[in-house]
N, C-alpha and C positions, 0 to 999 in steps of 0.2 A: 504493500500500500504506500509506504513512504517513497520508494524509488519512482513510482509512477507520477509523483508530483514534485520531482526534483527541481523543476523550474519555478516552483512557488517561492515567492519572495515577499518581503515586507519592506515598505518604505515608511518610516516614521518621520513626519514633517514637523519642523519647528514652528511654534506659534506662541504668542504671548498672551492674548486677551481672550475672553470668553463672555458669552451672554447666557443668562439662565432663564428658562421658560418651562411651562408645564409639559409633560409628556406622558402618555398612557403606558401602563404595564411595565414600568421600571420597578426595581426593588423598592420596598417601603422606605420613604425618606429620601429617595434619590430623585433629583430633578435634572432635566435635560441641559446639557452644556454644549454650546457650539464653539468649535475652535476658531482661532483667527485664520482668515483666508491666507492662502499662499500668494506671494507676489514675487516678481522677478528680483533676484538678488538675495532672497531668503536662503538660509542654510537648511538643508534637509539631511536626515540621518538615514543611512542605508544599512539594514541589518537582515540577517537570514536565520530566523528562529525555526523555520520549517524543514530545512534540508541544507546539506553542504553543497559546495560547488567544486568541481574538479579543475575546470579550466579557469586560470587566472584572468583570462581575457573576458570572461562572463561579467566579472565585477567591473572591469574597465569599460565594457560596453554599457552597463547600467549607469555608471557614473557619467559617461559621455552623453547619453540620452537625456538624463536629467539636466545636465549643463546646457544642452541644446534648447531646453525649455526656458532657460534663464535662471536656473537655480544653482546654488553652490552645494557641494556634496561632502558630507563627512561620513566616512566608511567605518562601520562598527569594528571593534577590536577583535571580534570572533566571527568567523565566516562559515559557520555550520551549526546545524541543530539536528534534531531527531524527529520532532513532531510538536507542533505548537501547543496541543493540549497539555503536554508535560509541564509547561511553565505556568499554567494558570494558577495553581495554588501559591506560587511564589511572587506574584506581581503585587506591587504596593498600589492598590486601587485608590487609596486616599491621596497618595501623591499624584497619581494620574489625574484625579479630579481637581486637585489644587493647581496643577500645571498642565492644562489641556493642550494637546497638540493634534494636528491632523494625522490620523493613522489609516493607512490604506494598503490593501492587498487583496488576495483572493485565494481560492483553493484551500490549502491547509490553514491559511491565515484566518479563515472563517471562525475558528475557535477563539482567536483573539478579538476579532471585531465584535462579536456578539457578547462575549463575556465582559469585555471592557465597557461596552455600552450599557448593559444591564446593571452593572455594579457601580458605575460612576456617573452615568447619564451622558457621557461624551458621545456625540455623533461621530460615527466611524464610517469608513468608505470601502465598499467592495468595488475594486477597479484595478486598472493596470499598475504594474510595478516596474522597477527600473529595467528589468530584463525583458519586459514585454515588447512586442512590436507596437510601438507608439506611432501609428499612422494617423493621417489627418482626422478621421472620424473619432478615434479614441482620444486624441489630443483635444479636439473641440469639446467633447463631452467632459473631459477632465477639467478643462478651463472653466466651463460653465458651472460646474458643481463645486470645485475646490478653490478656484481663484476668483470667484465673484460672490458677493453677499446677496445678490438677487436670486429669486427662485429660478431654478434651471428650466422650469416649464416642461413642455412636451419633449419627451425623449424619443425622437423619431428614429426609425431603423436606418441603417446605412443605405446609401443610394444603390440602385440596381446595378449589377455588373454589366459592362458593355457587352460581354459575351453571352448574356442571357436574354432571350426574347421577352420573357416575363420573369419577375423576380422569383428565383428558386432558392437562393441561398438564405434570404432573410424573411422567408414566409412566416407569418404568425398564425397559429391555429387557434380558433376559438373552441374551448372545451366546454364552457358553460357561460351563457350570456349574463349581462348585467354590468353594474357600475358600483364601485365601492371606494371608500376613502379610509385610510389608516396609515399608521407608521410603517415604514419599510423594515423588514427583518429577514435574515436568511443568509445564503451562501452555498457552499458546496454540500451536496446531499450526504455524502459519506461522512463528513465531519459532523453534520447536524445529527445524524443517526448515532454516531459513536459517542456523542455526549449525552444521549438520553439516559436517565437514571442517575445522573451526576448533578452536583450543585450548579453546573454550568450549562444545563440544557436550555435550549432556546425558549423564550416566551413568545407566544404567537397570538394571544388574545387581542382582538381588535387590529391585528397587523395585516399588511399586505406581505405575504410570505413568498419569497423568491428563492429558487434553488437551481442548481446545475450540477453536472458531473462529467467525468472523462473516463474512457476505457472501462466501462462497466457493462457486463451483460445485462440484458433487459430484465431477466428474472431477479437479478440483484437490485436493480432500481425498484422493482415491485416490492422486494423484501424490505428495503429501507423505507419506502413510503408506508408500507404496512406497519413498520415499527413506530413511525411518527403518528400514524392514525391510532394505533392501540394506546399510545401515550396521550391521546386527546389533543394533539397539536393542530388538527384540522377542524375541531368542533366549533371554536369561537373565532377563528381567523376571519378577517374581512374579505380577503381575496387571495388568489394563488397564481403565481407566475413561474413557469419553468422556462429557463433560458435555453441553453444548448447542451446536449449530451454528446460530446465529441468522441468519435471513434467508439461509440457504444454498440456492441454487437447484438443484433436481433436474430432470434432463431425462429420459434414458432409463433411469436407475437411481436408486435412492434411497440416502440415507445408510445406512440399515439394511442394504441390499444390500451396500454396500462394506464395512461393518464386519463383517458376517457372513462375507463372503468372506475377509477378512483374519484374523479372530480366532475364527470359529465352530468351527474344528476344534481349537482349543486349541494347546498344552496348558494355557496359563494361563487362569484364570477371567477373564471379561470381561463388562462391562455398558456400557450407554449410557443417557443421559437423566438423569444425576444433576444436581442443581441448582447448577451453577456455570458461569461463562462470562460472555458479554455479555448478561446478563439482570438483572432487578431483584432477584429473590429468590435470593441467592447464598450459598453456604457459604464459610467461610474455611478453606482447606486449608493446614496447616503443612508446608512442604517440609523433609524431613530427619527427620521424626518417624515412629515406627512406627505402622502402622495395619493393620487386617484388612479385606480385601475379601471379602464373602460374596455371590457372584454369584447364588446360589439365592434369597437374601432380597432382593437388590438394594440392599445397604447397605455403607457404609464406617464403621468404628469406629476412633476415635483412641485408641490404647492408652496413651499417656503424655502428661504435660503438655508443652506446647510452650514455656512460659515459666516463670520461677522467681519 
């Protein structure tokens, strides 16, 4: 499991100020905190809690890409981990709340993003990391969500590829119709399932739950969704969004079959195929921020600024 996510990285961005506001379903006594937006010239920290890197040039590439955005880069003293959930009991959540920073990553970093948000109130970000392919679509979404205090608004899919007569790559499938508003929560399905039954399992009440995965057989996707269902994680969620399941092997049933079986009867609006996950063109999704899912239109709209 760890080796399949070796490119998972975490970028922890420096910030100084925060605003405080109400947010649903945080732990008792915890209020939402928005980190200071990133700006050109800011220093960001690059760390790897999820996995090690073999090629030294991987770190150099990540540093160069962040510098190309206009950021300064400080590389962490250690360049390898084993799995993000291992560090959760050792984090100083009170310190994180006192000194909030932009925290962004995906895949194995899902464990950090949700645990930190739920325990500190800090808005965290499911999005590209230093080693990602940061092409124009990903960069534009990143800038709108992390470098501007204004609401990012409608997160449109990437433009249709010139080689496709109709859009095939970025098709969004409606699983159950409707419209719902709630805070965003989610990330990698394997990580969400593995944290069930622990003090760090995800809170989904009133949330727009989003998830994705990579190199999983469809029966395993079904097993993990069933685990979340048996844990009550779909009972009171506002809506459900599945992004991409990259290189997921289908045998006798398809991913769409599994998702329709689980979410097709509602009651929450649900879609699949949104542009996030282990793909090049990915959205940046702010965890803890209010958003509206319109399943009929196949869209997600960010309703408030995620940074100040």
